[in-house]
C-alpha positions, 0 to 999 in steps of 0.5 A: 957508676955511670948512668945514661938517658936518651932523649932528643934533648940535653936533660941537665935537671931530671924530673918525675913526668907523670904521663898517660903512658904506664911504664915498667917501674911507674912514673919516673925518670929513667936511665941505664948503665947501657950506652948503647941502648941509651943512644937507641933511645935517643935517636927514637925520641927525636924521630917521634918527637920531630924536634931536637937531636939525638942527645944522651946525658950522662949521670953519675950515680953512687949506688953504694951511698944511695943503698944507705940512705933511700929505698932501693928495689932491685930485680937481677933477672926477669923472673916472676917478681920483675914480671908481676911488678912490671904487669902491675905498673903497666896495667897502673894497678901496682899498690905495693911499697913505694921506692925512690929508685927500681933497678932491673931489667928493661922490657924491649921489643921482644919481651913486650909481646909476652908481657902483653899476652900475660897481661891479657890472660893469653899465656900463663906466668909459667909460659910467660917466664919460660919465654922470658928466660933467654932473653938477654936484657939490659938494664934500667934505673927508674928514679921514682922520687925527687929523694931519690934524683938527688943522688943522680949528678949530671956528668956531661952530654953525648951527641953523635 
């Protein structure tokens, strides 16, 4: 399957970069199967970093082979398990099982306020789940270990 990574530069050798930002699925290398999402992210990264050009690196990922050889966690929706996994990672308190790759919905501009309100205790889990239900979220594939990255092969570059 094709996966895309949007950035301000080409990324031929993906790396796991640990930063002070806490992300949905933890520190890792993030991709998506949605080209439009990757293009938007590339554009935003170019603006934020004030350097480079919006660039989408294309990868091939043999998901069936990877599932036989590494630990993959898959969320099919933004349900209770996804919500709590994202919250624990964003708070930097996740201590559960370690995965090589995590696949699931990506929090977007519409879901971030819901997640933030839930994290701060302003709304209950039940309310958060109700508010997340109508969201049409695209996906993200987070490669969290070097072992996981071994299944990601560069397939090309897309630039506008």
